[in-house]
N, C-alpha and C positions, 0 to 999 in steps of 0.2 A: 358678420353678425350672430351675437349670441344673447341669450335671455333666460333668467330664472326666476321663478317665485314660488314660496313656500309657505306653509302655515302652521302652527303648533296647536290648532283646534278651536273649534266655537265652543266657548267656554265662558264661566265668569272668573276673572283674574283678580285675586285680591291684591291689595296694594303691595303687601310685603313679596309677593309673589312676583310683580312686576318685573323686576330687574333680572331674575332668572330667566324669565320668559324672552325677554329682550336678548340676554347674553346667548341662551341658547338656540334662536332662531338666527343670530349673526354667524356663531360658530357653524351652523349648518349651512347657511348661505355661502359663506368662505369656502366650504369643502365642495360645494358645487359650482362655484364660480372658477376654483382652481384647476377643476378640469376642463371646463368650457373655455377659459382663456387660453389653454395650453393647446389648443384644438383637440380636445375630447370629445366624446359623444355625448348625447342627451340622457340615454341610458344609464351609463356610468355616473353621469353628473346627478340626476336624481336618486340613485341609489346610495351615494357618498352622502346626500344632504341628509336624505331620511335615515340613514345609519347612525349619524350624529344625535338625530332627535331621538332614535331608539337608545341610545346609549345614556340619554339624560332623563334622570327619575322626574324630572319637571313634567314630563309629557307622558301622556297615556299611550305608551306604545314601547315595545321592548321592554328594558329593563325599569320598572317602576309602573306597569300595566296594572290595570285594575283587577281585582278578583271577583270571581263568579260566587254563587252562593254556597258553593262548597268550600271557599277559599283558594280556589286554585285560578292561575293565570292562563287564560287561552285566548292566543293571539290570530290577528288575520293580517293579511298585507296582500298587496297586489301591485303588479308594475306591467306597463302597456307601451308599445313603440307605436307610433301613427304611420309608418310607412307601409307595413304589411299586417297591421292589426293584430300583431301577436300579442298574447296576454298570458302573463303567469301569475298565481293567486294562491294563497295558502289561507286555510280557516281551521278554527277551533285546535291550533298548533300550540302544543306544549313542548318547553325546553330547546327552543330556539334561541341562539344568542342574539342573532339579527334577521328576525322573518323576511325582511325586505329582499334580503341576499338570497334567501332560499326562493322565493318569488321570482327574482331575476335568473336564477338558474333554470326555472322552469319555464322560462320564456318563449323558447322554441320547442318545447315539448309538446307531446301530442294532447295532454289533459290541461285544460285551461284553468282548472282550480281542483286542487287535493286538500284533503280535510283530516284532521286528527292524526291517528297513528301513522296513516299513509304519508302525511306532510314530514312527520319525523323521520320515516323510513327514506324519504326521497332525499332530504336533506343529508342522511348519512352517507348515501349513495353519491350523492354530489359533494362530498367531501365539506359541507358547510359546518361552522363551527355548533355544536351542541353544547347543553348545559344541564344540570339539575333543573327542573321546573320550579321547585322553589327557589332558585339564584335570580329569578325576575322579580321577587318581591322585595320592594325598595321601602316600604312604609307600613306600620302596623293597619289592620285592618280596620277599615273605617266603620264608624257604627252605623246601624240600620237605618238610623232616624236621619243620617246626613243624605244631602241630595247626591244621587249617583251621577258620575261623571259621564259624558257620552262624546269626548272629545277625540278626535283623531288626528293624526300628522299627515301632511301631503306635500307633493312637490311637483313642478310641471317645469321643463326645461326646452328650450330650442337651441340646437348646435348651429356650428357655422356651414353644415351642408343642409339646412333647413328641415333637419328630423326633430320631431317633438316626443318628448316620452312624458310618461304620469307615473307616479310613485304614491301609495297610501300605506299606512300602517296603524294598527289600533291594538289597544288592550281590551277593547268591548267596554260593556257596561258594568260598573259596580255592582255586584249582588245579582247580575244576570243568570236564569238559569243554565247549567252546563249544556254546552253544545250550541249555544246560541250563536247566530251568524247575522250581521247586520248589514249594512250597505257597502261597507267597505272593499270587500274583495268581489263584488257583482260589476262586471262591466255595464256601463249605461245607469248605474245607480248611483256609487260613489265617486265613480272617476270614467273619463273616457279620452281619446286623443285621436285626431286625424291630420295628417301632415297639411292637409289641403283646407282644413277648416279651424282647426287648433285643439286645445285641450282643456279639460274642467277636473277639478277636484273637489270634493265637498266632505265636511264635516258636520257632524249634528245628530239629529234624532234617527237613528239609522232605519228603524221600521217604517217611519214615514218617509224618509228618502228612497227606501227601495220602493215603497208602494207608488210613488209619483214617478218613478225612474229619472229622478230629478238631473243626472248627468246628461241623459239623451235629450231632454228638454232644452238644457243650455246649447247642445251641439246642433240642433234645429235652429235655435233663435239666433245663433251666429251667422246664419246666413243672412240675416237682415239687421240685426242690432248690434250696437257696441258692446265690448266685454263686459263693461258695468252694468248695461242694461239687461243683457242676456241673463247674469247671475239674478239681479234684481227681478226679472220677470220669472225666473223659476223659483225664488224665495216667495213671491206673490202667490203662487200655486200652491206653495207647501203650506202656506198659512190655511187652507182648507182642512188641512189634516190636524192643525193645531201643533204641527211641529216647529222647530227652530234649527237654524243651520247657519254655515257660513263657506263661501265657496271661492276659489280662485281659477282666473281663465288667462289663459296665453294664446295669441293668435299667431300665424304663421308669420306674419312682419315684426314680430315681438312685442307687441303691445300688452299690456298686463290690464287684468279687470280684476275687481273682487267687492264682495258686499257681504253681509252678515245680518241676521236677524237676532242672533244671541247677544248677550250683552257685550262680550268681548271676543276678538278674533284677531290672534298674533299672527301677522304677516310681514314678511321680508322680501326683498325684491332687488334685483341689479340687472343692468344690461352692458352691453358692450360700448353703446352710447352713452350710460349713466352708470358706470362701474362702482360708485360708492352706494354702500349697502343703505337701503332705506327700510326701516323698520317701524311697525306700527302695532299697538295692541288694539285698536279699534278704528273703525272708519270715522274719518273727521277729526282725528287727533293730530294736533300741530306738531309734535315731536316727531322726528324722524330717523331718530338714532338710538 
């Protein structure tokens, strides 16, 4: 049995951007499914899926990331496995072609999280692909009057051995102060997983998610609530801060859950029981592909 669910960010999706969001999520899902269907592990599956999202300028991760107030791209990413609770994360990273792969390379290393120049130095030693920091810029800098994006991409997978993995990647906030770190690379805030309980990944207002340790709340709630209910309860707590978010959940028996308080939330999922990709841009949407 295998299952995989991913998201392309809690955000507002303009009508003309809908096809790109659907196709991007589909390609990422197919990349993860291919690994799981062939007996691969959940860590490799979530990395593969998130790499596709990082390479797609439709999403605020990797290539096409938001720029800070200095006009630079600073990225964060994290990967966790739910058997030994190992975490690898990078923050404020520049010039990494695929931040999620650097996070994966750190998974069994001593530091849980490494930042800035340290992340690039680690990536160099690990043989990960580097690039000019400006090469991650895909679009002209947005006007200061435009709403700043806060979308993150993420993925959860369960493999045939019952192992759960979680992955997140983000370009952060458009126009944020240099060095800003949101919830994404922080365990218990933007993500968490435990093979015996399940996994969760969030996207949304990073500061508020971190202050409410939102992922930890979902993990506790999964002891008593369904996946959907656990995410919905966490989002209700988040309302106290005025923040909005979207979250995905995966349980050890392969059940999915997702909810969002943002206007839209691109989500895609598939499983060995139902292998056809299911893709939605918002909860309640009737279209599934």
